[in-house]
C-alpha positions as CSV (number, residue, x, y, z in Angstrom):
1,M,95.5,116.5,55.6
2,L,93.4,113.5,56.6
3,Y,96.7,111.7,57.7
4,I,97.6,114.6,59.9
5,I,94.2,114.6,61.7
6,A,94.3,110.8,62.1
7,G,97.9,111.0,63.5
8,L,96.9,113.7,66.0
9,F,93.9,111.6,67.0
10,V,96.1,108.5,67.6
11,L,98.5,110.7,69.7
12,V,95.6,112.0,71.8
13,I,94.3,108.5,72.4
14,A,97.8,107.2,73.3
15,F,98.3,110.1,75.7
16,L,95.0,109.4,77.5
17,V,95.8,105.7,77.8
18,L,99.3,106.4,79.2
19,K,97.9,108.9,81.6
20,A,95.3,106.5,82.9
21,S,97.8,103.7,83.3
22,A,100.3,106.0,85.1
23,G,97.7,106.6,87.8
24,S,97.2,102.9,88.2
25,E,100.9,102.4,88.5
26,V,101.1,104.9,91.5
27,Y,98.4,102.9,93.3
28,S,100.1,99.6,92.7
29,R,103.5,100.9,93.7
30,F,102.2,101.7,97.2
31,G,99.9,98.7,97.5
32,V,96.6,100.6,97.6
33,S,93.5,100.0,95.5
34,E,91.8,102.5,93.3
35,S,88.5,101.1,94.5
36,T,89.2,101.9,98.1
37,H,91.5,104.9,98.0
38,Q,91.6,108.3,96.2
39,L,94.9,109.8,95.2
40,L,95.2,113.3,96.6
41,G,98.5,114.0,94.9
42,T,101.7,112.6,93.6
43,D,105.1,113.9,92.9
44,L,105.8,110.9,90.6
45,G,105.5,111.7,86.9
46,K,105.8,114.9,84.9
47,S,102.2,116.2,84.7
48,T,101.2,115.5,88.3
49,K,101.0,117.7,91.4
50,G,102.3,116.6,94.8
51,V,100.9,117.4,98.2
52,R,103.1,120.0,99.9
53,L,103.6,119.3,103.6
54,S,104.9,122.0,105.8
55,R,105.1,122.4,109.6
56,F,107.6,124.0,112.0
57,G,109.7,125.2,109.1
58,I,110.2,121.6,107.8
59,N,108.9,121.3,104.3
60,G,108.6,118.5,101.7
61,I,106.5,117.0,99.0
62,A,105.5,113.3,99.5
63,D,105.7,111.1,96.4
64,A,102.1,110.0,97.0
65,V,99.2,110.8,99.4
66,F,96.0,108.7,99.3
67,T,92.8,109.0,101.4
68,H,90.5,106.1,102.1
69,K,87.1,106.7,100.4
70,Q,85.1,105.4,103.4
71,A,87.4,105.4,106.5
72,K,89.3,108.2,108.1
73,E,92.7,106.9,106.9
74,I,95.5,108.5,105.0
75,V,98.3,106.6,103.3
76,V,101.5,108.5,102.5
77,G,104.1,106.9,100.3
78,E,107.7,107.6,99.4
79,F,109.4,105.9,96.5
80,K,113.1,105.1,96.5
81,S,114.6,103.9,93.2
82,R,117.2,101.7,94.8
83,K,116.8,98.0,95.6
84,Q,115.8,97.5,99.2
85,K,117.7,94.2,99.8
86,G,115.7,93.8,103.0
87,R,117.1,97.1,104.6
88,V,115.5,100.5,105.3
89,R,117.9,103.4,105.8
90,Y,117.3,105.6,108.8
91,N,117.1,108.7,106.7
92,E,114.3,107.1,104.6
93,L,112.4,106.2,107.7
94,Y,112.9,109.7,109.1
95,Q,111.7,111.4,105.9
96,L,108.5,109.3,105.8
97,L,107.9,109.8,109.6
98,L,108.1,113.6,109.1
99,Y,105.5,113.4,106.3
100,M,103.3,111.2,108.5
101,G,103.6,113.6,111.4
102,H,102.8,116.6,109.3
103,L,99.6,114.8,108.1
104,A,98.8,113.7,111.6
105,E,98.9,117.3,112.8
106,K,96.8,118.4,109.9
107,Y,94.2,115.5,110.2
108,P,94.1,114.6,113.9
109,D,91.0,112.4,113.5
110,H,92.6,110.2,110.8
111,T,94.8,107.1,111.0
112,I,98.1,107.8,109.2
113,K,99.8,104.9,107.4
114,G,103.1,105.0,105.6
115,C,104.7,103.0,102.8
116,L,108.3,103.0,101.6
117,A,108.3,101.7,98.0
118,Y,111.5,100.4,96.4
119,A,112.4,99.0,93.0
120,D,112.1,95.5,94.4
121,G,109.3,95.8,97.0
122,R,107.8,97.9,99.7
123,E,107.6,98.3,103.5
124,T,104.8,99.4,105.7
125,V,105.7,102.1,108.3
126,H,103.8,102.8,111.4
127,Y,103.5,106.4,112.7
128,D,105.6,107.1,115.8
129,H,104.8,110.4,117.4
130,E,107.8,110.3,119.8
131,V,110.3,109.9,116.8
132,Y,108.4,112.6,114.9
133,S,108.7,115.0,117.9
134,A,112.5,114.2,118.2
135,L,113.0,114.8,114.5
136,V,111.2,118.2,114.7
137,S,113.4,119.1,117.7
138,L,116.5,118.5,115.6
139,R,115.6,121.6,113.6
140,G,116.9,123.7,116.5
141,E,120.2,121.7,116.5
142,L,120.6,122.3,112.8
143,I,120.2,126.0,113.2
144,A,122.7,126.0,116.0
145,A,125.1,124.0,113.9
146,F,124.9,126.6,111.1
147,R,125.4,129.4,113.6
148,N,128.3,127.8,115.5
149,R,129.8,126.0,112.4
150,R,129.7,122.7,114.3
151,P,126.9,120.5,115.6
152,P,126.0,120.8,119.3
153,N,125.4,117.0,119.4
154,T,127.0,114.6,117.0
155,T,125.2,111.5,118.3
156,P,122.7,110.2,115.7
157,L,119.1,110.1,116.6
158,H,119.0,106.3,116.6
159,R,121.7,106.3,119.3
160,R,119.7,108.8,121.4
161,M,116.4,106.9,121.4
162,N,114.7,103.8,120.2
163,V,113.5,104.9,116.7
164,S,112.3,101.4,115.9
165,A,109.8,101.0,118.7
166,Q,106.7,101.2,116.4
167,N,108.6,99.7,113.4
168,A,110.5,96.7,114.9
169,H,109.7,94.8,111.7
170,L,112.1,97.0,109.7
171,R,115.7,96.2,109.4
172,L,117.2,99.7,109.8
173,V,120.7,100.6,108.6
174,A,122.7,103.7,108.2
175,P,123.2,104.9,104.6
176,P,126.5,104.1,103.0
177,A,129.2,106.7,103.4
178,N,129.2,107.6,99.7
179,D,125.4,108.1,99.6
């Protein structure tokens, strides 16, 4: 009986240690410090709760959302398990910009920062309201495409406008055809 109690005690301690280190891993993955930022929610891991972002019928759950403890700043992070190889895909940028825009609408007095984390590094993303607005307007095109069974405009967004104006430091590429 004593062995069973001791075994359960060891399991509880191991669980608490793993849970504490998992939180630290989320901070380091996105390049923020536990001393300066508070984790509002994460979709990484099994026992965590993500921050649901929803506006204009566009919904999602960011992999991590942090708020600065002293400044009016929010950092939203999205993790991609692939290796970056110095390239950011347009769809990855668009996903993060939608999250950033949703947060900017919800917290207009905060600075919104973005981070795309990869298996081999991370990239900082600056919020671009023009691209966010263009992405939101694509919702109407998507509805029309479903209704008419063909898209009204087949030109990708990055050919319609300069999507890298605020993020010129990123090397943007289209996803591979089999992705």
